[in-house]
C-alpha positions as CSV (number, residue, x, y, z in Angstrom):
1,M,0.0,0.0,0.0
2,D,1.4,3.4,-1.1
3,F,1.4,6.0,1.7
4,S,3.0,8.8,-0.5
5,L,1.3,12.1,-0.1
6,S,0.0,14.2,-3.0
7,D,0.9,17.8,-3.4
8,E,-2.5,18.9,-2.0
9,Q,-2.0,16.6,1.0
10,K,1.5,18.0,1.7
11,A,0.1,21.5,1.5
12,I,-2.6,20.6,4.1
13,S,0.0,19.1,6.4
14,E,2.3,22.1,6.1
15,L,-0.4,24.6,6.6
16,S,-1.6,22.8,9.7
17,E,1.9,22.6,11.0
18,K,2.5,26.3,10.5
19,I,-0.7,27.4,12.2
20,L,-0.5,25.0,15.1
21,T,3.2,25.5,15.8
22,D,3.0,29.3,15.7
23,Q,0.0,29.2,18.0
24,S,0.8,26.5,20.5
25,T,3.6,28.2,22.4
26,L,4.5,27.1,25.9
27,E,3.0,30.2,27.4
28,R,-0.3,29.7,25.6
29,L,-0.5,26.0,26.6
30,K,0.1,26.9,30.2
31,A,-2.5,29.6,30.1
32,L,-5.1,27.2,28.6
33,E,-4.3,24.5,31.1
34,D,-5.1,27.0,33.9
35,S,-8.3,28.1,32.3
36,E,-11.8,26.7,33.0
37,E,-12.6,25.2,29.5
38,C,-9.1,24.6,28.1
39,I,-10.2,25.2,24.5
40,D,-7.9,27.3,22.2
41,R,-10.6,29.3,20.4
42,D,-8.1,31.6,18.8
43,T,-6.3,28.7,17.1
44,W,-9.6,27.2,16.2
45,G,-10.6,30.4,14.4
46,K,-7.3,30.4,12.5
47,L,-7.9,26.8,11.4
48,A,-11.3,27.8,10.2
49,E,-10.0,30.8,8.3
50,A,-7.5,28.5,6.5
51,G,-10.4,26.2,5.5
52,L,-9.0,23.3,7.5
53,L,-12.1,22.6,9.7
54,G,-14.2,21.8,6.7
55,V,-11.5,20.0,4.7
56,A,-13.5,16.8,4.5
57,L,-17.0,18.3,4.4
58,P,-19.0,18.8,1.2
59,E,-18.4,22.0,-0.6
60,Q,-22.0,23.1,-0.3
61,F,-21.5,23.4,3.5
62,G,-18.2,25.4,3.2
63,G,-16.0,22.4,3.0
64,A,-13.4,21.2,0.5
65,G,-14.7,17.6,-0.1
66,A,-11.4,15.9,0.8
67,G,-11.1,12.6,2.5
68,F,-10.1,10.9,5.8
69,V,-6.3,10.8,5.0
70,E,-6.4,14.7,4.9
71,I,-8.2,14.6,8.3
72,C,-5.4,12.5,9.8
73,L,-2.7,14.8,8.4
74,I,-4.3,17.6,10.5
75,L,-4.7,15.4,13.5
76,E,-1.1,14.4,13.4
77,Q,0.0,18.1,13.5
78,I,-2.4,18.7,16.4
79,G,-0.6,15.9,18.3
80,R,2.8,17.3,17.5
81,A,1.8,20.7,18.9
82,V,-0.4,19.2,21.7
83,S,-2.8,21.9,20.7
84,H,-6.1,22.2,22.6
85,V,-8.5,22.4,19.7
86,P,-11.7,20.3,19.6
87,F,-11.0,18.9,16.1
88,L,-11.5,15.3,17.0
89,P,-15.0,15.5,18.7
90,T,-16.3,18.2,16.4
91,V,-15.1,17.2,13.0
92,V,-14.3,13.4,13.2
93,S,-16.8,12.1,15.7
94,S,-19.7,14.4,14.8
95,A,-19.5,16.5,11.6
96,L,-18.4,13.6,9.4
97,P,-21.2,11.2,10.5
98,I,-23.8,14.0,10.2
99,S,-22.5,14.7,6.7
100,T,-22.7,11.0,5.8
101,F,-25.9,9.9,7.6
102,G,-27.7,13.1,8.7
103,S,-30.9,14.5,7.3
104,D,-30.9,17.5,5.0
105,A,-32.1,19.7,7.9
106,Q,-29.4,18.4,10.2
107,K,-26.7,19.1,7.6
108,Q,-28.0,22.6,6.8
109,E,-28.2,23.5,10.5
110,L,-24.9,22.3,11.7
111,L,-22.3,21.7,9.0
112,P,-21.8,25.3,7.8
113,G,-21.0,26.4,11.3
114,V,-18.4,23.6,11.7
115,S,-16.6,24.8,8.6
116,S,-16.7,28.4,9.7
117,G,-15.5,27.6,13.2
118,T,-18.7,28.9,15.0
119,T,-20.2,25.5,15.8
120,L,-18.8,22.9,18.2
121,L,-20.1,19.3,18.3
122,T,-19.3,16.2,20.2
123,A,-20.2,12.5,20.6
124,A,-20.9,10.6,23.8
125,L,-19.2,7.3,22.9
126,S,-18.0,6.0,26.3
127,E,-19.8,4.5,29.2
128,A,-18.3,3.2,32.4
129,A,-17.3,-0.5,32.1
130,A,-19.2,-0.9,28.9
131,D,-18.2,-1.7,25.3
132,P,-18.6,1.4,23.2
133,R,-20.2,-0.7,20.5
134,K,-22.8,-2.0,22.9
135,P,-24.3,1.1,24.7
136,T,-26.4,0.5,27.8
137,T,-28.1,4.0,27.7
138,T,-31.8,3.2,26.9
139,A,-34.2,4.9,24.5
140,H,-37.7,4.0,25.6
141,A,-40.4,4.6,23.0
142,T,-43.2,7.1,23.8
143,E,-46.1,8.6,21.9
144,N,-44.0,11.5,20.7
145,G,-40.6,9.9,20.3
146,Y,-38.3,8.4,22.9
147,R,-37.0,9.1,26.4
148,L,-33.3,8.7,27.1
149,N,-31.9,7.3,30.3
150,G,-28.3,6.5,31.1
151,V,-24.8,8.0,31.8
152,K,-22.0,8.7,29.4
153,V,-18.5,9.5,30.6
154,G,-15.5,11.3,29.1
155,V,-17.6,13.3,26.7
156,P,-15.4,16.1,25.2
157,I,-16.6,19.7,25.3
158,A,-20.2,18.6,26.1
159,A,-21.1,21.9,27.7
160,Q,-19.7,24.0,24.8
161,S,-21.3,22.0,22.0
162,E,-24.4,22.7,20.0
163,R,-25.3,19.0,19.8
164,I,-24.1,15.7,21.4
165,I,-24.4,12.5,19.4
166,V,-25.9,10.0,21.9
167,P,-25.9,6.3,21.1
168,A,-28.6,4.4,22.9
169,R,-30.5,1.0,22.8
170,K,-34.2,0.7,22.2
171,D,-36.4,-1.7,24.1
172,D,-36.1,-4.3,21.3
173,G,-32.2,-4.1,21.5
174,E,-31.8,-2.0,18.3
175,V,-29.0,0.7,18.5
176,V,-30.2,4.2,17.7
177,L,-28.4,7.6,17.7
178,F,-29.7,11.0,18.5
179,L,-28.5,14.6,18.3
180,V,-29.2,16.1,21.7
181,E,-28.7,19.7,22.9
182,P,-26.7,19.8,26.2
183,Q,-29.4,22.2,27.6
184,R,-32.3,19.9,26.9
185,E,-34.6,18.7,29.7
186,G,-33.2,15.8,31.7
187,V,-29.5,16.4,30.7
188,T,-27.0,16.9,33.5
189,L,-23.3,17.8,32.9
190,E,-20.5,17.2,35.4
191,A,-17.0,18.3,34.6
192,Q,-14.3,15.5,34.7
193,T,-10.6,15.8,35.2
194,T,-8.4,14.3,32.5
195,F,-4.7,13.5,32.2
196,N,-4.0,16.3,29.6
197,W,-6.4,19.0,30.8
198,E,-8.9,18.4,28.0
199,T,-12.5,19.5,28.9
200,H,-14.5,16.3,29.4
201,Y,-17.9,15.8,31.1
202,R,-20.0,13.1,32.7
203,V,-23.3,13.4,30.9
204,S,-26.5,12.0,32.5
205,F,-29.8,11.5,30.8
206,Q,-33.0,11.2,32.9
207,D,-36.1,10.9,30.8
208,T,-34.6,13.2,28.3
209,P,-37.1,13.7,25.4
210,V,-36.0,13.2,21.8
211,G,-38.0,13.1,18.6
212,S,-37.7,11.7,15.1
213,E,-36.1,15.0,13.9
214,D,-33.2,14.3,16.4
215,R,-32.5,10.9,15.1
216,L,-29.2,10.4,13.2
217,G,-29.7,8.0,10.2
218,A,-32.6,5.8,9.2
219,E,-34.4,3.0,10.9
220,G,-32.1,0.0,11.4
221,Q,-28.9,1.9,10.7
222,G,-27.8,2.4,14.3
223,D,-25.2,-0.4,14.6
224,E,-23.7,0.6,11.2
225,I,-23.5,4.3,12.1
226,L,-22.0,3.7,15.6
227,S,-19.3,1.4,14.1
228,W,-18.6,4.0,11.4
229,I,-18.1,6.7,14.1
230,L,-16.0,4.5,16.4
231,D,-13.8,3.3,13.5
232,R,-12.9,6.8,12.5
233,T,-12.6,8.2,16.0
234,L,-10.2,5.4,17.0
235,T,-8.1,5.9,14.0
236,A,-8.1,9.7,14.6
237,L,-6.8,9.0,18.1
238,T,-3.9,7.0,16.6
239,A,-3.1,10.0,14.3
240,I,-2.9,12.3,17.3
241,A,-0.8,9.8,19.2
242,S,1.6,9.5,16.2
243,G,2.1,13.2,16.3
244,V,2.6,13.3,20.1
245,A,5.2,10.5,19.9
246,Q,7.1,12.2,17.0
247,S,7.5,15.4,19.1
248,A,8.3,13.6,22.3
249,L,11.0,11.7,20.4
250,R,12.4,14.8,18.8
251,I,12.5,16.8,22.0
252,T,14.2,13.9,23.9
253,A,16.8,13.3,21.2
254,G,17.7,17.0,21.3
255,Y,18.0,17.0,25.1
256,A,20.1,13.8,25.1
257,A,22.5,15.4,22.5
258,E,23.0,18.5,24.7
259,R,22.9,17.1,28.2
260,K,26.3,16.1,29.4
261,Q,27.6,13.7,32.1
262,F,31.3,13.0,32.6
263,N,31.9,15.6,29.9
264,K,30.1,13.6,27.3
265,P,26.5,14.0,25.8
266,I,24.3,11.3,27.4
267,A,23.2,10.4,23.9
268,T,26.6,8.7,23.5
269,F,25.9,6.3,26.4
270,Q,24.9,2.9,25.2
271,A,21.9,2.5,27.5
272,V,20.5,5.9,26.3
273,S,21.1,5.3,22.7
274,Q,19.6,1.8,22.8
275,R,16.5,3.1,24.5
276,M,16.1,5.9,21.9
277,G,16.5,3.3,19.2
278,D,13.6,1.4,20.7
279,C,11.6,4.5,20.7
280,F,12.3,5.1,17.0
281,I,11.1,1.6,16.2
282,D,7.9,2.1,18.3
283,N,7.2,5.4,16.5
284,E,7.7,3.8,13.1
285,A,5.2,1.1,14.0
286,M,2.7,3.7,15.2
287,N,3.0,5.7,12.0
288,L,2.8,2.6,9.7
289,T,-0.2,1.1,11.4
290,M,-2.0,4.4,11.6
291,W,-1.6,5.2,7.9
292,Q,-2.6,1.7,7.0
293,A,-5.9,2.1,8.9
294,A,-6.5,5.6,7.7
295,T,-5.9,4.8,4.1
296,R,-8.2,1.8,4.2
297,L,-11.0,3.8,5.8
298,A,-10.5,6.6,3.2
299,E,-11.0,3.9,0.5
300,D,-14.0,2.3,2.3
301,M,-12.1,-1.0,2.6
302,P,-12.7,-3.5,5.5
303,S,-10.5,-2.1,8.3
304,D,-11.5,-3.8,11.7
305,R,-8.2,-5.6,12.0
306,E,-6.1,-2.6,10.9
307,I,-7.9,-0.2,13.3
308,A,-7.4,-2.6,16.3
309,I,-3.7,-3.0,15.5
310,A,-3.2,0.8,15.1
311,K,-4.9,1.6,18.4
312,F,-2.9,-1.0,20.1
313,W,0.4,0.5,18.8
314,A,-0.9,4.0,19.7
315,G,-1.3,2.9,23.3
316,H,1.6,0.5,23.7
317,G,4.1,2.4,21.6
318,G,3.0,5.8,22.8
319,S,3.3,4.8,26.4
320,R,6.8,3.3,25.9
321,I,7.9,6.5,24.2
322,G,6.3,8.7,26.9
323,H,8.0,6.8,29.7
324,A,11.4,6.8,27.9
325,A,11.1,10.5,27.3
326,L,10.6,11.1,31.1
327,H,13.4,8.7,32.1
328,V,16.0,10.2,29.7
329,H,15.2,13.7,30.8
330,G,15.5,12.8,34.5
331,G,14.3,15.2,37.1
332,I,13.5,18.0,34.7
333,S,10.7,15.9,33.2
334,I,8.4,16.7,36.1
335,D,8.9,20.5,35.8
336,V,5.7,21.9,34.4
337,D,7.7,24.7,32.8
338,Y,9.5,22.2,30.7
339,P,7.4,20.8,27.8
340,I,8.1,17.0,27.8
341,Q,5.6,16.1,30.6
342,R,2.7,17.2,28.3
343,Y,3.6,14.6,25.7
344,F,3.6,11.8,28.3
345,L,0.2,12.9,29.6
346,W,-1.3,13.2,26.1
347,A,0.0,9.7,25.3
348,K,-1.6,8.2,28.4
349,Q,-4.9,10.0,27.8
350,I,-5.1,8.6,24.2
351,Q,-4.1,5.1,25.4
352,Y,-7.1,4.8,27.7
353,T,-9.7,6.5,25.4
354,L,-12.2,4.0,23.9
355,G,-10.3,1.0,25.0
356,A,-6.7,0.5,26.1
357,D,-4.2,-2.1,24.8
358,T,-5.8,-5.2,26.2
359,E,-9.2,-4.3,24.8
360,Q,-7.7,-3.8,21.3
361,L,-6.0,-7.2,21.4
362,K,-9.3,-8.8,22.4
363,R,-11.0,-7.1,19.5
364,L,-8.3,-8.1,17.2
365,G,-8.6,-11.7,18.4
366,S,-12.3,-11.6,17.8
367,V,-11.9,-10.3,14.3
368,I,-9.3,-13.0,13.5
369,A,-11.5,-15.7,14.9
370,E,-14.5,-14.5,12.9
371,G,-12.5,-14.0,9.7
């Protein structure tokens, strides 16, 4: 499989890198981490002005009509800069499925604002101790629609979003998804603390009313849509992890080349050089498996096996690189005024989002057994 980038894709990657690198200074990151919502709205606006938020949305909604590979190029740069922009929940987990499965009214209402940077969206994909593909939140039928009951956890930017995509299960076991306003009756939001300061919420639904106009997709499409969203969200996480690992490796290599012990750079010590070599191999594995999954998704090819492998390497390889970066840096790694600790925290956050390493191996085993 050829992972070479076209000129247009290179331009998207370079433009993203320029904006995110210029904006995500140490001072800005520290200020955002001390703020209440930890969303870099200024950088978000610049990405919108550059046409990057709508890069994969239809042209009629202000987008460029590109594909999933282009999305992952932007996400990779977000990871490199550890930039607090809600690209993953808004564009990947929400806008893309609305563009693919949503009604004309839903598209007209929400997608232009995503492209222009004025609308934030999110998806409530996680539940405590539950498989994301088997939601336990219930949708009980009523005369006027449904009533939602259940709890979602780790929902990014829920309070700041126009809509939350909520997967639930009907009385007959069918999966159904709804677009729900966070201010709707019966919705309760509680802020949650994350490893990397991202704004996440515990979202509770108690007899929350939803109607047919809130439903995402047609009757009987729920399982397909939920899998579609999870596949792309998981792969997007691996793209961010790849960028995080690349920067962690670059920063650590630079530090090892400059830091001296016994009048020699520690990079010349065998133990350090061997560990950095292991990190390089891990990073290459992360990149390869991520692009394999992303490319197959972009071409609508079966990708269950590739996604599980990529997410495993994003967690396993990213964690190994993160730990090595701290160890090579020594005591300075815990100084919040030094950047390396952020990359470790981002790697751990991604590792445990939507299933850590063991869960991915279980899923891979199931795919192999079924195949």
